[in-house]
Backbone as JSON Lines, residues from 0, in Angstrom:
{"i":0,"aa":"X","n":[103.43,121.08,117.45],"ca":[101.57,120.92,117.02],"c":[101.15,119.56,117.72]}
{"i":1,"aa":"X","n":[100.2,119.42,117.88],"ca":[99.89,118.08,118.4],"c":[99.65,117.13,117.58]}
{"i":2,"aa":"X","n":[99.72,116.02,117.16],"ca":[99.6,115.3,116.46],"c":[97.73,114.1,116.38]}
{"i":3,"aa":"X","n":[97.33,114.52,115.12],"ca":[95.92,113.91,115.48],"c":[95.83,111.9,115.59]}
{"i":4,"aa":"X","n":[95.35,112.01,116.58],"ca":[95.11,110.24,116.68],"c":[93.76,110.55,115.91]}
{"i":5,"aa":"X","n":[93.6,109.24,115.06],"ca":[92.42,108.85,114.41],"c":[92.14,107.16,114.56]}
{"i":6,"aa":"X","n":[90.69,107.19,114.62],"ca":[90.75,104.68,114.62],"c":[91.1,104.9,112.84]}
{"i":7,"aa":"X","n":[91.53,103.5,113.15],"ca":[91.77,102.96,112.14],"c":[91.16,101.26,112.19]}
{"i":8,"aa":"X","n":[90.93,100.77,111.21],"ca":[90.19,98.71,111.59],"c":[91.17,98.4,111.34]}
{"i":9,"aa":"X","n":[90.87,97.27,112.48],"ca":[92.19,95.48,112.47],"c":[91.17,94.83,111.74]}
{"i":10,"aa":"X","n":[91.68,94.25,110.51],"ca":[91.2,93.15,109.17],"c":[91.86,92.01,109.69]}
{"i":11,"aa":"X","n":[91.21,90.67,109.51],"ca":[91.46,89.76,109.54],"c":[91.65,89.05,107.74]}
{"i":12,"aa":"X","n":[91.59,87.67,107.48],"ca":[91.67,87.58,105.91],"c":[89.87,88.15,106.1]}
{"i":13,"aa":"X","n":[89.06,87.56,107.15],"ca":[87.62,87.14,106.76],"c":[87.17,88.88,106.92]}
{"i":14,"aa":"X","n":[87.7,90.12,107.16],"ca":[87.4,91.28,107.19],"c":[87.59,91.78,108.92]}
{"i":15,"aa":"X","n":[86.97,92.62,109.07],"ca":[87.15,93.55,110.28],"c":[87.11,93.12,111.07]}
{"i":16,"aa":"X","n":[87.87,92.7,112.42],"ca":[87.82,92.16,113.47],"c":[88.14,92.77,114.87]}
{"i":17,"aa":"X","n":[88.55,94.31,114.46],"ca":[87.97,95.34,115.78],"c":[88.85,96.9,115.55]}
{"i":18,"aa":"X","n":[89.37,97.67,115.95],"ca":[89.83,98.54,115.96],"c":[91.11,99.29,116.82]}
{"i":19,"aa":"X","n":[92.07,99.55,115.63],"ca":[93.44,100.74,116.76],"c":[93.34,101.74,116.64]}
{"i":20,"aa":"X","n":[94.43,102.75,116.8],"ca":[94.81,103.76,116.91],"c":[95.45,104.26,116.1]}
{"i":21,"aa":"X","n":[95.76,105.47,115.6],"ca":[97.17,105.99,114.62],"c":[97.34,107.6,114.61]}
{"i":22,"aa":"X","n":[98.86,107.17,114.81],"ca":[99.14,108.95,114.9],"c":[100.26,108.99,113.68]}
{"i":23,"aa":"X","n":[99.4,109.58,112.67],"ca":[101.3,109.56,111.22],"c":[101.69,108.45,111.29]}
{"i":24,"aa":"X","n":[102.54,107.27,111.11],"ca":[102.75,105.91,110.59],"c":[102.6,105.29,111.84]}
{"i":25,"aa":"X","n":[102.49,105.42,113.17],"ca":[102.55,104.81,114.59],"c":[101.46,104.11,114.4]}
{"i":26,"aa":"X","n":[100.85,102.64,114.97],"ca":[99.81,102.15,115.28],"c":[99.3,101.32,116.44]}
{"i":27,"aa":"X","n":[98.72,101.11,117.14],"ca":[98.4,100.44,117.86],"c":[97.1,99.99,118.53]}
{"i":28,"aa":"X","n":[97.09,98.53,118.8],"ca":[95.81,98.01,118.59],"c":[96.19,97.21,119.84]}
{"i":29,"aa":"X","n":[94.76,96.18,119.83],"ca":[94.38,94.64,120.97],"c":[94.92,93.62,120.03]}
{"i":30,"aa":"X","n":[95.91,93.04,120.83],"ca":[95.87,91.64,120.15],"c":[94.39,90.42,120.55]}
{"i":31,"aa":"X","n":[94.07,89.77,119.48],"ca":[92.9,89.15,119.69],"c":[93.06,88.18,120.56]}
{"i":32,"aa":"X","n":[94.01,87.71,120.98],"ca":[94.46,86.95,122.65],"c":[93.93,87.53,123.68]}
{"i":33,"aa":"X","n":[93.94,88.44,123.75],"ca":[93.51,89.34,124.65],"c":[94.32,89.8,125.75]}
{"i":34,"aa":"X","n":[95.86,90.02,125.46],"ca":[96.68,90.5,125.89],"c":[96.84,92.43,125.99]}
{"i":35,"aa":"X","n":[96.58,92.4,127.91],"ca":[96.39,93.5,128.66],"c":[97.06,94.88,127.94]}
{"i":36,"aa":"X","n":[98.26,94.81,127.5],"ca":[99.13,95.41,126.62],"c":[98.77,95.61,125.39]}
{"i":37,"aa":"X","n":[98.88,97.0,124.75],"ca":[98.03,96.93,123.06],"c":[99.48,96.91,122.26]}
{"i":38,"aa":"X","n":[99.38,96.09,121.19],"ca":[101.06,96.28,120.45],"c":[100.65,97.32,119.71]}
{"i":39,"aa":"X","n":[101.98,97.71,118.96],"ca":[102.38,98.81,119.02],"c":[103.16,98.7,117.49]}
{"i":40,"aa":"X","n":[102.85,99.95,116.51],"ca":[103.55,99.05,115.37],"c":[103.74,100.46,113.99]}
{"i":41,"aa":"X","n":[104.49,100.08,113.2],"ca":[104.55,101.37,112.2],"c":[104.53,100.95,110.87]}
{"i":42,"aa":"X","n":[104.21,101.99,109.9],"ca":[103.82,101.29,108.76],"c":[105.36,100.78,108.05]}
{"i":43,"aa":"X","n":[104.75,100.03,107.15],"ca":[105.89,99.21,106.27],"c":[105.74,99.48,105.04]}
{"i":44,"aa":"X","n":[106.45,99.03,103.61],"ca":[106.18,99.21,102.48],"c":[104.49,98.83,102.26]}
{"i":45,"aa":"X","n":[104.56,100.1,101.14],"ca":[103.45,99.85,100.26],"c":[102.9,98.46,100.0]}
{"i":46,"aa":"X","n":[103.78,97.7,99.69],"ca":[103.9,96.41,98.95],"c":[102.87,95.24,99.46]}
{"i":47,"aa":"X","n":[103.56,95.94,100.67],"ca":[102.87,94.46,101.34],"c":[104.16,93.63,101.73]}
{"i":48,"aa":"X","n":[105.41,93.87,101.67],"ca":[106.3,92.99,101.65],"c":[106.71,92.08,103.53]}
{"i":49,"aa":"X","n":[105.83,92.72,104.39],"ca":[105.82,92.14,105.33],"c":[107.22,92.73,106.28]}
{"i":50,"aa":"X","n":[107.84,93.6,106.21],"ca":[109.27,93.84,106.46],"c":[109.41,94.03,108.09]}
{"i":51,"aa":"X","n":[108.33,94.67,107.92],"ca":[108.14,95.33,110.02],"c":[106.94,94.73,110.76]}
{"i":52,"aa":"X","n":[106.63,93.63,110.55],"ca":[105.92,93.15,110.47],"c":[105.51,93.1,112.82]}
{"i":53,"aa":"X","n":[104.65,92.56,113.51],"ca":[104.66,92.71,114.76],"c":[104.35,91.84,115.28]}
{"i":54,"aa":"X","n":[104.85,91.37,116.22],"ca":[104.46,90.38,116.45],"c":[103.97,90.12,118.22]}
{"i":55,"aa":"X","n":[102.6,89.43,118.05],"ca":[102.83,89.4,119.4],"c":[103.42,88.68,120.66]}
{"i":56,"aa":"X","n":[104.1,88.97,121.59],"ca":[104.57,88.21,122.54],"c":[103.89,87.56,123.39]}
{"i":57,"aa":"X","n":[102.56,87.16,123.46],"ca":[101.96,86.32,124.65],"c":[101.57,85.18,123.04]}
{"i":58,"aa":"X","n":[100.81,85.53,122.39],"ca":[100.1,84.67,121.36],"c":[101.44,83.89,119.72]}
{"i":59,"aa":"X","n":[102.37,85.24,119.56],"ca":[102.55,84.86,118.7],"c":[101.97,85.01,117.26]}
{"i":60,"aa":"X","n":[101.0,85.68,117.42],"ca":[100.21,86.22,116.26],"c":[100.64,87.65,115.68]}
{"i":61,"aa":"X","n":[100.57,87.73,114.0],"ca":[101.98,88.6,113.2],"c":[100.83,89.53,113.03]}
{"i":62,"aa":"X","n":[101.28,90.62,112.62],"ca":[100.27,91.73,112.67],"c":[101.16,92.71,111.03]}
{"i":63,"aa":"X","n":[100.58,93.2,110.79],"ca":[101.17,94.42,109.64],"c":[100.47,95.71,109.37]}
{"i":64,"aa":"X","n":[100.83,97.24,109.85],"ca":[100.71,97.68,109.17],"c":[100.26,98.85,108.07]}
{"i":65,"aa":"X","n":[99.71,98.7,107.56],"ca":[99.68,99.21,106.01],"c":[99.38,100.75,105.44]}
{"i":66,"aa":"X","n":[100.52,101.33,105.03],"ca":[100.56,102.76,104.61],"c":[99.83,103.46,103.54]}
{"i":67,"aa":"X","n":[99.72,104.79,103.57],"ca":[98.87,105.3,102.42],"c":[99.5,105.89,101.52]}
{"i":68,"aa":"X","n":[99.3,105.98,100.13],"ca":[99.97,106.26,99.55],"c":[101.6,106.45,98.97]}
{"i":69,"aa":"X","n":[102.37,105.49,99.82],"ca":[103.72,105.99,100.01],"c":[104.16,104.22,101.05]}
{"i":70,"aa":"X","n":[105.07,103.97,100.77],"ca":[106.15,103.1,101.54],"c":[106.6,104.58,103.18]}
{"i":71,"aa":"X","n":[105.98,104.19,104.07],"ca":[106.02,104.16,105.68],"c":[105.4,105.59,105.46]}
{"i":72,"aa":"X","n":[104.5,105.71,105.13],"ca":[103.13,106.28,104.49],"c":[102.64,107.04,106.17]}
{"i":73,"aa":"X","n":[100.97,107.35,106.3],"ca":[100.4,107.41,107.28],"c":[99.68,106.08,107.78]}
{"i":74,"aa":"X","n":[99.36,105.6,108.15],"ca":[98.5,104.47,108.6],"c":[97.14,104.14,107.72]}
{"i":75,"aa":"X","n":[96.68,103.54,107.26],"ca":[95.66,103.29,106.2],"c":[94.8,101.74,107.16]}
{"i":76,"aa":"X","n":[95.47,100.96,106.94],"ca":[94.44,99.51,108.17],"c":[95.83,99.0,108.91]}
{"i":77,"aa":"X","n":[95.22,98.33,110.07],"ca":[96.32,97.06,110.39],"c":[95.35,95.65,110.0]}
{"i":78,"aa":"X","n":[96.48,95.13,109.67],"ca":[95.77,93.16,109.12],"c":[96.66,92.25,109.78]}
{"i":79,"aa":"X","n":[95.78,91.11,110.76],"ca":[96.42,90.67,111.28],"c":[97.12,89.28,110.21]}
{"i":80,"aa":"X","n":[97.93,89.04,110.02],"ca":[98.0,87.8,108.94],"c":[98.32,86.79,109.12]}
């Protein structure tokens, strides 16, 4: 059975800054620095302990993929830290 792909918000402290794509507990999104390859990551702890941060290899920006309902659950949104 194919997995559903859906759009999710990419946020910063100031609010929405873009859109990513999620499938299950994985997501991919463009970095704000313009890196041509999108970043990819999975959801972490529901409390947002940032144990699975994604760091852009080009600019060092840090992101966290927030889950819905449970630790490592489906993607809710992505936040630039």
